[in-house]
A tleap script that builds the chain and sets N, CA, C and O, in Angstrom:
source leaprc.protein.ff14SB
mol = sequence {
  NMET ASN GLU TYR ASN ARG HIE VAL ILE GLU
  GLU PHE ARG ALA ASN ALA GLY SER VAL GLY
  GLY PRO TYR GLU GLY ALA PRO LEU LEU LEU
  LEU THR THR THR GLY ALA ARG SER GLY ARG
  ALA HIE THR THR PRO LEU MET TYR LEU GLY
  ASP ALA GLY ARG LEU VAL VAL PHE GLY SER
  LYS GLY GLY ALA PRO THR ASN PRO ASP TRP
  TYR TYR ASN LEU ARG ALA HIE PRO LEU ALA
  THR VAL GLU VAL GLY LYS GLU THR LEU PRO
  VAL ARG ALA THR VAL VAL HIE GLY GLU GLU
  ARG ARG ARG LEU PHE ASP ALA GLN VAL GLU
  VAL ARG PRO GLN PHE ALA ASP TYR ALA ALA
  ARG THR THR ARG GLU ILE PRO VAL VAL VAL
  LEU GLU ARG CVAL
}
set mol.1.N position { 58.400 34.159 -27.053 }
set mol.1.CA position { 59.210 33.304 -28.154 }
set mol.1.C position { 58.974 31.797 -27.364 }
set mol.1.O position { 58.758 30.805 -28.060 }
set mol.2.N position { 59.024 31.691 -25.965 }
set mol.2.CA position { 59.592 30.772 -25.278 }
set mol.2.C position { 58.217 29.936 -24.940 }
set mol.2.O position { 58.266 28.706 -24.905 }
set mol.3.N position { 56.679 30.820 -24.632 }
set mol.3.CA position { 55.015 29.863 -24.876 }
set mol.3.C position { 54.799 28.781 -26.435 }
set mol.3.O position { 54.315 27.658 -26.580 }
set mol.4.N position { 55.577 30.022 -27.655 }
set mol.4.CA position { 55.373 29.782 -29.253 }
set mol.4.C position { 55.964 28.160 -28.833 }
set mol.4.O position { 55.257 27.158 -28.942 }
set mol.5.N position { 57.417 28.145 -28.331 }
set mol.5.CA position { 58.279 27.342 -28.808 }
set mol.5.C position { 57.917 26.065 -27.623 }
set mol.5.O position { 57.894 24.926 -28.089 }
set mol.6.N position { 57.691 26.190 -26.416 }
set mol.6.CA position { 56.498 25.107 -25.776 }
set mol.6.C position { 55.758 24.732 -26.343 }
set mol.6.O position { 55.560 23.525 -26.206 }
set mol.7.N position { 54.868 25.499 -27.344 }
set mol.7.CA position { 53.597 24.602 -28.487 }
set mol.7.C position { 54.565 23.749 -29.693 }
set mol.7.O position { 54.299 22.676 -30.235 }
set mol.8.N position { 55.013 24.080 -29.766 }
set mol.8.CA position { 55.832 23.690 -30.828 }
set mol.8.C position { 56.339 22.204 -30.599 }
set mol.8.O position { 55.939 21.177 -31.146 }
set mol.9.N position { 57.397 22.381 -29.577 }
set mol.9.CA position { 58.825 21.239 -29.072 }
set mol.9.C position { 56.508 19.862 -28.163 }
set mol.9.O position { 56.357 18.641 -28.166 }
set mol.10.N position { 55.753 20.665 -27.798 }
set mol.10.CA position { 54.972 19.449 -27.306 }
set mol.10.C position { 54.721 19.140 -28.245 }
set mol.10.O position { 55.276 18.047 -28.360 }
set mol.11.N position { 53.930 19.470 -29.595 }
set mol.11.CA position { 52.811 19.111 -30.650 }
set mol.11.C position { 54.029 18.373 -31.291 }
set mol.11.O position { 53.567 17.605 -32.134 }
set mol.12.N position { 55.396 18.281 -31.246 }
set mol.12.CA position { 56.976 17.585 -32.325 }
set mol.12.C position { 56.370 16.698 -31.179 }
set mol.12.O position { 55.494 15.955 -31.622 }
set mol.13.N position { 56.586 16.570 -29.859 }
set mol.13.CA position { 56.544 14.989 -29.568 }
set mol.13.C position { 55.064 14.040 -29.690 }
set mol.13.O position { 55.024 12.851 -30.007 }
set mol.14.N position { 54.274 14.626 -29.460 }
set mol.14.CA position { 53.059 14.108 -28.822 }
set mol.14.C position { 53.263 13.708 -30.793 }
set mol.14.O position { 53.172 12.485 -30.684 }
set mol.15.N position { 53.385 13.854 -31.757 }
set mol.15.CA position { 53.292 13.374 -33.215 }
set mol.15.C position { 54.135 12.970 -34.143 }
set mol.15.O position { 53.866 12.963 -35.345 }
set mol.16.N position { 55.410 12.540 -33.553 }
set mol.16.CA position { 57.209 11.701 -34.034 }
set mol.16.C position { 57.374 12.588 -34.477 }
set mol.16.O position { 57.793 12.397 -35.619 }
set mol.17.N position { 57.283 13.686 -34.221 }
set mol.17.CA position { 58.422 14.954 -34.975 }
set mol.17.C position { 57.482 15.979 -36.344 }
set mol.17.O position { 58.043 16.555 -37.276 }
set mol.18.N position { 56.503 15.962 -36.173 }
set mol.18.CA position { 55.265 16.121 -37.210 }
set mol.18.C position { 55.425 17.601 -36.408 }
set mol.18.O position { 56.204 17.953 -35.522 }
set mol.19.N position { 53.929 18.575 -37.382 }
set mol.19.CA position { 54.075 20.131 -36.413 }
set mol.19.C position { 53.716 21.223 -37.950 }
set mol.19.O position { 54.360 21.720 -38.873 }
set mol.20.N position { 52.405 21.173 -37.511 }
set mol.20.CA position { 52.114 22.366 -38.368 }
set mol.20.C position { 51.955 24.005 -38.077 }
set mol.20.O position { 52.532 24.435 -37.079 }
set mol.21.N position { 51.134 25.013 -38.977 }
set mol.21.CA position { 51.372 26.415 -38.352 }
set mol.21.C position { 53.548 26.280 -39.895 }
set mol.21.O position { 53.926 25.464 -40.736 }
set mol.22.N position { 53.973 27.238 -39.485 }
set mol.22.CA position { 54.901 27.705 -40.138 }
set mol.22.C position { 56.136 26.257 -40.081 }
set mol.22.O position { 57.344 26.157 -39.863 }
set mol.23.N position { 55.476 25.704 -40.274 }
set mol.23.CA position { 56.609 24.547 -39.874 }
set mol.23.C position { 56.126 23.269 -40.111 }
set mol.23.O position { 56.567 22.223 -39.635 }
set mol.24.N position { 54.850 23.463 -41.155 }
set mol.24.CA position { 54.362 22.454 -41.638 }
set mol.24.C position { 55.336 21.946 -43.049 }
set mol.24.O position { 55.762 22.677 -43.944 }
set mol.25.N position { 55.520 20.370 -42.887 }
set mol.25.CA position { 56.345 19.817 -44.028 }
set mol.25.C position { 57.658 20.241 -43.864 }
set mol.25.O position { 58.357 19.852 -44.800 }
set mol.26.N position { 58.263 20.890 -43.031 }
set mol.26.CA position { 59.710 21.495 -43.096 }
set mol.26.C position { 60.236 20.344 -42.020 }
set mol.26.O position { 59.551 19.673 -41.248 }
set mol.27.N position { 61.936 20.333 -42.256 }
set mol.27.CA position { 62.502 18.721 -41.941 }
set mol.27.C position { 62.665 19.842 -40.146 }
set mol.27.O position { 62.942 21.041 -40.166 }
set mol.28.N position { 62.502 19.329 -39.307 }
set mol.28.CA position { 61.983 20.062 -38.162 }
set mol.28.C position { 62.816 18.540 -36.803 }
set mol.28.O position { 62.490 17.354 -36.863 }
set mol.29.N position { 63.959 19.192 -35.663 }
set mol.29.CA position { 64.177 19.213 -34.882 }
set mol.29.C position { 63.940 19.790 -33.379 }
set mol.29.O position { 63.480 20.907 -33.140 }
set mol.30.N position { 64.283 18.960 -32.541 }
set mol.30.CA position { 64.588 19.595 -31.490 }
set mol.30.C position { 66.364 19.523 -30.960 }
set mol.30.O position { 67.016 18.493 -30.794 }
set mol.31.N position { 66.625 20.304 -30.860 }
set mol.31.CA position { 67.799 20.310 -30.086 }
set mol.31.C position { 67.954 21.426 -28.198 }
set mol.31.O position { 67.443 22.467 -27.784 }
set mol.32.N position { 68.784 20.556 -27.714 }
set mol.32.CA position { 68.804 20.413 -26.580 }
set mol.32.C position { 69.914 20.751 -26.082 }
set mol.32.O position { 70.775 19.872 -26.121 }
set mol.33.N position { 70.307 22.089 -25.451 }
set mol.33.CA position { 71.527 22.691 -25.169 }
set mol.33.C position { 72.149 22.960 -24.027 }
set mol.33.O position { 72.072 24.188 -24.064 }
set mol.34.N position { 72.711 22.716 -23.034 }
set mol.34.CA position { 73.369 23.276 -21.541 }
set mol.34.C position { 73.938 24.629 -22.205 }
set mol.34.O position { 74.759 24.785 -23.109 }
set mol.35.N position { 72.980 25.838 -21.193 }
set mol.35.CA position { 72.707 26.938 -20.700 }
set mol.35.C position { 74.591 27.516 -20.651 }
set mol.35.O position { 75.362 27.594 -19.695 }
set mol.36.N position { 74.725 27.728 -21.660 }
set mol.36.CA position { 75.872 28.896 -21.307 }
set mol.36.C position { 76.727 29.707 -20.394 }
set mol.36.O position { 77.918 30.010 -20.472 }
set mol.37.N position { 75.719 30.008 -19.420 }
set mol.37.CA position { 75.905 30.591 -18.336 }
set mol.37.C position { 74.586 29.967 -16.993 }
set mol.37.O position { 74.485 30.192 -15.787 }
set mol.38.N position { 73.880 29.249 -17.826 }
set mol.38.CA position { 72.878 28.778 -16.159 }
set mol.38.C position { 73.505 27.442 -16.083 }
set mol.38.O position { 73.715 27.103 -14.918 }
set mol.39.N position { 73.827 26.679 -16.877 }
set mol.39.CA position { 73.985 25.191 -17.802 }
set mol.39.C position { 72.266 24.541 -17.188 }
set mol.39.O position { 71.667 23.480 -17.006 }
set mol.40.N position { 72.206 25.021 -17.148 }
set mol.40.CA position { 70.224 24.456 -17.139 }
set mol.40.C position { 70.158 23.672 -18.896 }
set mol.40.O position { 70.919 23.939 -19.827 }
set mol.41.N position { 69.113 22.774 -18.902 }
set mol.41.CA position { 68.426 22.268 -20.586 }
set mol.41.C position { 68.344 22.541 -21.024 }
set mol.41.O position { 67.137 22.681 -20.829 }
set mol.42.N position { 68.660 23.505 -22.789 }
set mol.42.CA position { 67.252 24.712 -23.142 }
set mol.42.C position { 66.783 23.850 -24.016 }
set mol.42.O position { 67.595 22.955 -24.252 }
set mol.43.N position { 65.419 23.739 -24.804 }
set mol.43.CA position { 65.586 22.984 -26.305 }
set mol.43.C position { 64.568 23.748 -26.778 }
set mol.43.O position { 63.499 24.108 -26.284 }
set mol.44.N position { 65.442 24.050 -28.517 }
set mol.44.CA position { 64.634 24.838 -29.124 }
set mol.44.C position { 64.242 24.193 -30.104 }
set mol.44.O position { 64.883 23.169 -30.339 }
set mol.45.N position { 63.136 24.513 -30.978 }
set mol.45.CA position { 62.789 23.155 -32.560 }
set mol.45.C position { 63.429 24.601 -33.349 }
set mol.45.O position { 63.228 25.754 -32.969 }
set mol.46.N position { 64.305 24.141 -34.631 }
set mol.46.CA position { 64.788 24.073 -35.106 }
set mol.46.C position { 64.560 23.073 -36.635 }
set mol.46.O position { 64.411 21.852 -36.689 }
set mol.47.N position { 64.598 24.129 -37.857 }
set mol.47.CA position { 64.596 23.857 -39.195 }
set mol.47.C position { 65.927 23.059 -39.214 }
set mol.47.O position { 66.872 23.644 -38.684 }
set mol.48.N position { 66.146 21.955 -39.677 }
set mol.48.CA position { 67.753 21.216 -40.102 }
set mol.48.C position { 67.080 20.921 -41.901 }
set mol.48.O position { 66.020 20.870 -42.525 }
set mol.49.N position { 69.275 20.734 -42.170 }
set mol.49.CA position { 69.812 20.543 -43.591 }
set mol.49.C position { 70.208 18.714 -43.354 }
set mol.49.O position { 70.658 18.101 -42.386 }
set mol.50.N position { 69.899 18.395 -44.372 }
set mol.50.CA position { 70.810 16.596 -43.482 }
set mol.50.C position { 71.913 17.163 -45.017 }
set mol.50.O position { 71.472 17.476 -46.122 }
set mol.51.N position { 73.156 17.145 -44.653 }
set mol.51.CA position { 74.075 16.741 -45.276 }
set mol.51.C position { 74.928 15.933 -45.188 }
set mol.51.O position { 75.983 16.450 -44.819 }
set mol.52.N position { 75.033 14.171 -45.464 }
set mol.52.CA position { 76.230 13.497 -45.200 }
set mol.52.C position { 75.886 12.662 -44.795 }
set mol.52.O position { 76.525 11.641 -45.051 }
set mol.53.N position { 74.452 12.527 -43.751 }
set mol.53.CA position { 74.760 11.791 -42.748 }
set mol.53.C position { 74.805 13.050 -40.948 }
set mol.53.O position { 74.693 12.704 -39.772 }
set mol.54.N position { 74.956 14.083 -41.393 }
set mol.54.CA position { 74.743 14.406 -40.203 }
set mol.54.C position { 74.431 15.565 -41.170 }
set mol.54.O position { 74.702 15.714 -42.362 }
set mol.55.N position { 73.374 16.814 -39.738 }
set mol.55.CA position { 72.126 17.748 -39.446 }
set mol.55.C position { 73.302 19.108 -39.316 }
set mol.55.O position { 74.342 19.363 -38.708 }
set mol.56.N position { 72.165 19.899 -40.536 }
set mol.56.CA position { 72.803 21.266 -40.537 }
set mol.56.C position { 72.013 21.704 -39.406 }
set mol.56.O position { 71.093 20.995 -38.998 }
set mol.57.N position { 72.333 22.965 -38.790 }
set mol.57.CA position { 71.800 24.159 -38.309 }
set mol.57.C position { 71.866 25.141 -38.732 }
set mol.57.O position { 72.705 25.071 -39.630 }
set mol.58.N position { 71.548 25.956 -38.672 }
set mol.58.CA position { 71.561 27.840 -39.392 }
set mol.58.C position { 70.813 28.846 -38.108 }
set mol.58.O position { 69.662 28.698 -37.696 }
set mol.59.N position { 71.983 30.065 -37.546 }
set mol.59.CA position { 71.515 30.505 -36.223 }
set mol.59.C position { 71.180 31.628 -36.989 }
set mol.59.O position { 71.711 32.739 -37.004 }
set mol.60.N position { 69.745 30.971 -37.944 }
set mol.60.CA position { 69.534 32.813 -38.693 }
set mol.60.C position { 68.267 33.686 -37.262 }
set mol.60.O position { 68.126 34.903 -37.388 }
set mol.61.N position { 67.810 33.273 -36.560 }
set mol.61.CA position { 67.282 34.270 -35.714 }
set mol.61.C position { 66.216 35.350 -36.434 }
set mol.61.O position { 65.837 36.401 -35.916 }
set mol.62.N position { 65.755 34.751 -37.979 }
set mol.62.CA position { 65.394 35.183 -38.245 }
set mol.62.C position { 65.210 36.540 -38.718 }
set mol.62.O position { 64.138 37.145 -38.684 }
set mol.63.N position { 66.838 37.205 -39.373 }
set mol.63.CA position { 67.855 38.475 -39.600 }
set mol.63.C position { 67.613 38.922 -37.945 }
set mol.63.O position { 67.116 40.033 -38.131 }
set mol.64.N position { 67.638 38.820 -37.057 }
set mol.64.CA position { 68.300 39.199 -35.711 }
set mol.64.C position { 69.515 40.010 -36.235 }
set mol.64.O position { 69.810 39.808 -37.413 }
set mol.65.N position { 70.501 41.181 -35.309 }
set mol.65.CA position { 71.129 41.877 -36.017 }
set mol.65.C position { 71.942 40.922 -34.163 }
set mol.65.O position { 72.958 41.276 -33.566 }
set mol.66.N position { 71.047 39.820 -33.812 }
set mol.66.CA position { 72.118 39.104 -32.522 }
set mol.66.C position { 71.683 37.367 -32.756 }
set mol.66.O position { 70.555 36.983 -33.066 }
set mol.67.N position { 73.160 36.275 -32.464 }
set mol.67.CA position { 73.177 35.105 -32.622 }
set mol.67.C position { 71.966 34.580 -32.108 }
set mol.67.O position { 72.139 35.087 -30.999 }
set mol.68.N position { 71.057 34.083 -32.004 }
set mol.68.CA position { 70.111 32.255 -30.722 }
set mol.68.C position { 71.173 31.951 -29.728 }
set mol.68.O position { 72.300 31.464 -29.827 }
set mol.69.N position { 70.468 32.385 -28.753 }
set mol.69.CA position { 71.154 31.602 -27.280 }
set mol.69.C position { 71.328 30.224 -27.980 }
set mol.69.O position { 72.504 29.914 -27.790 }
set mol.70.N position { 70.946 29.625 -28.424 }
set mol.70.CA position { 71.513 28.290 -28.848 }
set mol.70.C position { 71.946 27.729 -29.195 }
set mol.70.O position { 71.730 26.534 -29.400 }
set mol.71.N position { 73.650 29.065 -29.648 }
set mol.71.CA position { 74.670 29.075 -30.443 }
set mol.71.C position { 75.267 29.475 -29.818 }
set mol.71.O position { 76.475 29.456 -30.054 }
set mol.72.N position { 74.790 30.038 -28.718 }
set mol.72.CA position { 76.464 30.752 -27.865 }
set mol.72.C position { 76.191 29.343 -26.842 }
set mol.72.O position { 77.102 29.192 -26.029 }
set mol.73.N position { 75.311 28.518 -26.780 }
set mol.73.CA position { 74.521 27.369 -25.776 }
set mol.73.C position { 76.112 25.770 -26.635 }
set mol.73.O position { 76.632 24.743 -26.198 }
set mol.74.N position { 76.159 26.290 -27.465 }
set mol.74.CA position { 76.873 25.158 -27.797 }
set mol.74.C position { 77.929 25.294 -28.179 }
set mol.74.O position { 78.619 24.274 -28.190 }
set mol.75.N position { 78.701 26.882 -28.779 }
set mol.75.CA position { 79.849 27.110 -28.481 }
set mol.75.C position { 80.562 26.574 -26.707 }
set mol.75.O position { 81.531 25.848 -26.482 }
set mol.76.N position { 80.035 26.968 -26.147 }
set mol.76.CA position { 79.837 26.821 -24.274 }
set mol.76.C position { 80.564 24.691 -24.343 }
set mol.76.O position { 81.598 24.076 -24.082 }
set mol.77.N position { 79.307 24.436 -24.809 }
set mol.77.CA position { 78.926 23.379 -24.839 }
set mol.77.C position { 78.228 22.643 -25.762 }
set mol.77.O position { 76.999 22.575 -25.776 }
set mol.78.N position { 79.481 21.696 -27.082 }
set mol.78.CA position { 78.887 21.879 -28.001 }
set mol.78.C position { 78.249 20.430 -27.916 }
set mol.78.O position { 77.498 19.978 -28.779 }
set mol.79.N position { 78.741 19.587 -26.474 }
set mol.79.CA position { 77.656 17.834 -26.771 }
set mol.79.C position { 76.161 19.123 -25.833 }
set mol.79.O position { 75.939 20.079 -25.091 }
set mol.80.N position { 75.397 17.610 -27.064 }
set mol.80.CA position { 73.621 18.562 -26.793 }
set mol.80.C position { 73.506 16.553 -27.370 }
set mol.80.O position { 74.158 15.510 -27.332 }
set mol.81.N position { 71.757 17.301 -28.004 }
set mol.81.CA position { 70.893 16.481 -28.244 }
set mol.81.C position { 69.513 16.829 -29.064 }
set mol.81.O position { 68.541 17.584 -29.073 }
set mol.82.N position { 70.213 15.593 -29.829 }
set mol.82.CA position { 68.518 16.128 -30.993 }
set mol.82.C position { 67.746 15.057 -30.770 }
set mol.82.O position { 68.160 14.027 -30.239 }
set mol.83.N position { 66.256 15.296 -31.272 }
set mol.83.CA position { 65.372 14.710 -31.563 }
set mol.83.C position { 65.124 14.543 -32.938 }
set mol.83.O position { 65.592 15.567 -33.435 }
set mol.84.N position { 64.641 13.818 -33.884 }
set mol.84.CA position { 64.439 13.194 -34.298 }
set mol.84.C position { 63.557 12.451 -35.171 }
set mol.84.O position { 63.856 11.312 -35.529 }
set mol.85.N position { 62.355 13.094 -35.583 }
set mol.85.CA position { 60.802 12.750 -35.359 }
set mol.85.C position { 60.836 11.754 -34.242 }
set mol.85.O position { 60.458 12.365 -33.242 }
set mol.86.N position { 61.207 10.065 -33.824 }
set mol.86.CA position { 60.687 9.533 -32.703 }
set mol.86.C position { 62.488 8.949 -31.603 }
set mol.86.O position { 62.845 8.390 -30.566 }
set mol.87.N position { 63.181 9.838 -33.236 }
set mol.87.CA position { 64.348 8.944 -32.541 }
set mol.87.C position { 65.532 11.006 -31.608 }
set mol.87.O position { 65.563 12.208 -31.876 }
set mol.88.N position { 66.159 10.078 -30.601 }
set mol.88.CA position { 66.995 11.061 -29.644 }
set mol.88.C position { 68.289 10.319 -29.938 }
set mol.88.O position { 68.586 9.142 -30.146 }
set mol.89.N position { 69.122 11.795 -29.853 }
set mol.89.CA position { 70.913 11.124 -30.858 }
set mol.89.C position { 71.213 12.246 -30.225 }
set mol.89.O position { 70.659 13.345 -30.261 }
set mol.90.N position { 72.499 11.729 -29.414 }
set mol.90.CA position { 73.621 12.611 -28.103 }
set mol.90.C position { 74.358 13.084 -29.903 }
set mol.90.O position { 74.525 12.487 -30.966 }
set mol.91.N position { 74.598 14.409 -29.394 }
set mol.91.CA position { 75.464 14.667 -31.040 }
set mol.91.C position { 76.783 15.355 -30.362 }
set mol.91.O position { 77.105 15.392 -29.175 }
set mol.92.N position { 77.290 15.767 -31.257 }
set mol.92.CA position { 78.570 17.061 -31.320 }
set mol.92.C position { 78.214 18.280 -32.441 }
set mol.92.O position { 77.651 18.194 -33.532 }
set mol.93.N position { 78.960 19.842 -31.485 }
set mol.93.CA position { 78.583 20.482 -32.664 }
set mol.93.C position { 79.540 21.495 -33.456 }
set mol.93.O position { 80.477 21.918 -32.779 }
set mol.94.N position { 79.486 21.816 -34.380 }
set mol.94.CA position { 80.828 22.585 -35.233 }
set mol.94.C position { 80.252 23.719 -35.700 }
set mol.94.O position { 79.153 23.835 -36.243 }
set mol.95.N position { 80.809 24.289 -35.532 }
set mol.95.CA position { 80.918 25.898 -36.103 }
set mol.95.C position { 81.862 26.051 -37.507 }
set mol.95.O position { 83.072 26.196 -37.683 }
set mol.96.N position { 80.512 25.928 -38.558 }
set mol.96.CA position { 81.298 25.334 -39.943 }
set mol.96.C position { 81.616 27.378 -41.018 }
set mol.96.O position { 80.872 28.228 -41.506 }
set mol.97.N position { 82.931 27.217 -40.870 }
set mol.97.CA position { 83.863 28.798 -41.457 }
set mol.97.C position { 83.399 28.314 -42.920 }
set mol.97.O position { 82.891 27.211 -43.120 }
set mol.98.N position { 83.735 29.675 -44.329 }
set mol.98.CA position { 85.023 29.219 -45.005 }
set mol.98.C position { 83.612 28.538 -46.321 }
set mol.98.O position { 82.386 28.622 -46.249 }
set mol.99.N position { 84.608 27.837 -47.517 }
set mol.99.CA position { 83.367 27.616 -47.761 }
set mol.99.C position { 83.335 26.533 -48.171 }
set mol.99.O position { 83.626 26.136 -49.300 }
set mol.100.N position { 82.698 25.523 -46.585 }
set mol.100.CA position { 82.120 24.949 -46.020 }
set mol.100.C position { 80.960 25.693 -45.551 }
set mol.100.O position { 80.279 25.860 -46.563 }
set mol.101.N position { 80.577 26.041 -44.910 }
set mol.101.CA position { 79.752 27.493 -44.804 }
set mol.101.C position { 78.578 27.276 -45.938 }
set mol.101.O position { 77.535 26.624 -45.931 }
set mol.102.N position { 79.476 28.456 -47.310 }
set mol.102.CA position { 79.015 28.966 -48.008 }
set mol.102.C position { 77.824 27.900 -48.568 }
set mol.102.O position { 76.633 28.086 -48.817 }
set mol.103.N position { 78.627 26.782 -48.648 }
set mol.103.CA position { 77.502 25.854 -49.051 }
set mol.103.C position { 76.016 24.986 -48.426 }
set mol.103.O position { 74.825 24.918 -48.729 }
set mol.104.N position { 76.860 24.463 -47.479 }
set mol.104.CA position { 75.280 24.703 -46.933 }
set mol.104.C position { 74.803 25.539 -46.686 }
set mol.104.O position { 73.631 25.771 -46.981 }
set mol.105.N position { 75.771 26.512 -45.867 }
set mol.105.CA position { 74.045 27.661 -46.457 }
set mol.105.C position { 73.719 28.028 -47.597 }
set mol.105.O position { 72.599 28.530 -47.502 }
set mol.106.N position { 73.943 28.046 -48.245 }
set mol.106.CA position { 73.622 27.810 -49.682 }
set mol.106.C position { 72.271 27.160 -50.379 }
set mol.106.O position { 71.277 27.701 -50.863 }
set mol.107.N position { 72.832 25.102 -50.155 }
set mol.107.CA position { 71.824 24.592 -49.461 }
set mol.107.C position { 70.637 24.759 -49.158 }
set mol.107.O position { 69.549 24.513 -49.679 }
set mol.108.N position { 71.085 25.321 -48.016 }
set mol.108.CA position { 69.367 25.894 -47.032 }
set mol.108.C position { 68.662 26.691 -48.210 }
set mol.108.O position { 67.560 26.464 -48.710 }
set mol.109.N position { 69.175 27.244 -48.385 }
set mol.109.CA position { 69.019 29.226 -49.627 }
set mol.109.C position { 67.780 28.125 -50.094 }
set mol.109.O position { 66.578 27.968 -49.881 }
set mol.110.N position { 68.622 27.627 -50.686 }
set mol.110.CA position { 67.951 26.595 -52.352 }
set mol.110.C position { 66.743 26.001 -51.839 }
set mol.110.O position { 65.630 26.182 -52.334 }
set mol.111.N position { 67.150 24.833 -50.195 }
set mol.111.CA position { 65.164 24.055 -50.290 }
set mol.111.C position { 64.199 25.302 -49.280 }
set mol.111.O position { 63.155 25.005 -48.700 }
set mol.112.N position { 64.880 26.799 -49.251 }
set mol.112.CA position { 64.190 27.589 -47.624 }
set mol.112.C position { 64.743 28.605 -48.349 }
set mol.112.O position { 65.873 29.034 -48.116 }
set mol.113.N position { 63.776 29.170 -49.516 }
set mol.113.CA position { 64.364 30.465 -49.711 }
set mol.113.C position { 64.543 31.885 -48.696 }
set mol.113.O position { 65.378 32.754 -48.944 }
set mol.114.N position { 63.533 31.942 -47.440 }
set mol.114.CA position { 63.546 33.004 -46.261 }
set mol.114.C position { 64.594 33.032 -45.979 }
set mol.114.O position { 64.981 34.178 -45.749 }
set mol.115.N position { 65.618 31.973 -45.824 }
set mol.115.CA position { 67.063 32.232 -45.300 }
set mol.115.C position { 67.939 33.222 -46.238 }
set mol.115.O position { 68.977 33.831 -45.977 }
set mol.116.N position { 67.439 33.190 -46.997 }
set mol.116.CA position { 68.272 34.683 -48.071 }
set mol.116.C position { 67.354 35.812 -47.340 }
set mol.116.O position { 67.799 36.609 -46.515 }
set mol.117.N position { 66.454 35.771 -47.631 }
set mol.117.CA position { 66.043 37.022 -46.684 }
set mol.117.C position { 66.864 37.066 -45.107 }
set mol.117.O position { 67.642 37.944 -44.734 }
set mol.118.N position { 66.485 36.009 -44.443 }
set mol.118.CA position { 66.548 36.209 -43.239 }
set mol.118.C position { 68.195 37.357 -42.944 }
set mol.118.O position { 68.433 38.320 -42.215 }
set mol.119.N position { 69.218 36.340 -44.250 }
set mol.119.CA position { 70.788 37.529 -43.927 }
set mol.119.C position { 69.877 38.268 -44.538 }
set mol.119.O position { 69.055 38.847 -43.828 }
set mol.120.N position { 69.819 38.405 -45.894 }
set mol.120.CA position { 69.562 40.092 -45.945 }
set mol.120.C position { 68.955 41.287 -44.506 }
set mol.120.O position { 68.778 42.487 -44.711 }
set mol.121.N position { 68.808 40.862 -43.632 }
set mol.121.CA position { 68.017 41.243 -42.795 }
set mol.121.C position { 69.227 42.100 -41.960 }
set mol.121.O position { 68.930 43.129 -41.352 }
set mol.122.N position { 70.964 41.448 -41.996 }
set mol.122.CA position { 71.199 41.888 -40.893 }
set mol.122.C position { 72.832 41.898 -41.458 }
set mol.122.O position { 73.376 41.652 -42.535 }
set mol.123.N position { 73.171 42.221 -40.433 }
set mol.123.CA position { 74.837 42.422 -40.583 }
set mol.123.C position { 76.051 42.037 -40.182 }
set mol.123.O position { 77.211 42.446 -40.145 }
set mol.124.N position { 75.032 40.601 -39.735 }
set mol.124.CA position { 76.262 39.510 -39.746 }
set mol.124.C position { 76.121 38.753 -40.320 }
set mol.124.O position { 75.281 38.497 -41.183 }
set mol.125.N position { 77.156 38.120 -39.829 }
set mol.125.CA position { 76.662 36.776 -40.390 }
set mol.125.C position { 76.916 35.117 -39.979 }
set mol.125.O position { 77.947 34.545 -39.626 }
set mol.126.N position { 75.110 34.454 -40.242 }
set mol.126.CA position { 74.739 33.969 -40.003 }
set mol.126.C position { 75.621 32.460 -39.387 }
set mol.126.O position { 76.487 31.797 -39.958 }
set mol.127.N position { 75.206 32.336 -38.477 }
set mol.127.CA position { 76.107 31.000 -38.177 }
set mol.127.C position { 75.518 29.501 -38.955 }
set mol.127.O position { 74.322 29.303 -39.169 }
set mol.128.N position { 76.287 28.821 -39.206 }
set mol.128.CA position { 76.002 27.337 -39.466 }
set mol.128.C position { 76.550 26.583 -39.002 }
set mol.128.O position { 77.708 26.606 -39.416 }
set mol.129.N position { 76.275 25.352 -37.844 }
set mol.129.CA position { 76.609 24.819 -37.257 }
set mol.129.C position { 76.140 23.739 -37.829 }
set mol.129.O position { 75.068 23.847 -38.424 }
set mol.130.N position { 76.869 22.336 -37.791 }
set mol.130.CA position { 77.440 20.750 -38.084 }
set mol.130.C position { 76.683 20.491 -36.949 }
set mol.130.O position { 76.621 21.366 -36.086 }
set mol.131.N position { 75.558 18.467 -36.665 }
set mol.131.CA position { 75.313 18.419 -36.160 }
set mol.131.C position { 75.674 17.176 -36.038 }
set mol.131.O position { 74.851 16.491 -36.646 }
set mol.132.N position { 76.701 16.358 -35.436 }
set mol.132.CA position { 77.291 15.237 -36.027 }
set mol.132.C position { 77.079 14.221 -34.395 }
set mol.132.O position { 77.180 14.528 -33.208 }
set mol.133.N position { 76.698 12.748 -35.231 }
set mol.133.CA position { 75.584 12.350 -33.786 }
set mol.133.C position { 77.384 11.163 -32.993 }
set mol.133.O position { 78.275 10.626 -33.650 }
set mol.134.N position { 77.224 11.203 -31.720 }
set mol.134.CA position { 78.245 11.625 -30.763 }
set mol.134.C position { 78.714 9.623 -30.862 }
set mol.134.O position { 79.645 9.173 -30.194 }
savepdb mol mol.pdb
quit
């Protein structure tokens, strides 16, 4: 996965946020977090949902039984950076719960039905994380 992500990140940066393959036409951002244990910077390409000026990301990990590393990084260090198109923004991450989580997850399923499949593959609740510009 690291080699795949590296290729997507390079393509994203070379083409002002546009990439091909499975991400073609999808809203994509690059999330750079601080490692929860290492303290090192980690960049991950993620699909996102826009919501009233906020960016929303989903810890689906394709329906795997565990949350993605970036989720734990944000829990430990909620300040991060996102790249959207040509713009780089400092953000603060907040994990949402309850009705807001349901609303945002349902909205993502509406535009990207595969997220319903990811939820069906796992017993964990897929985290929903709101990124707000700092």
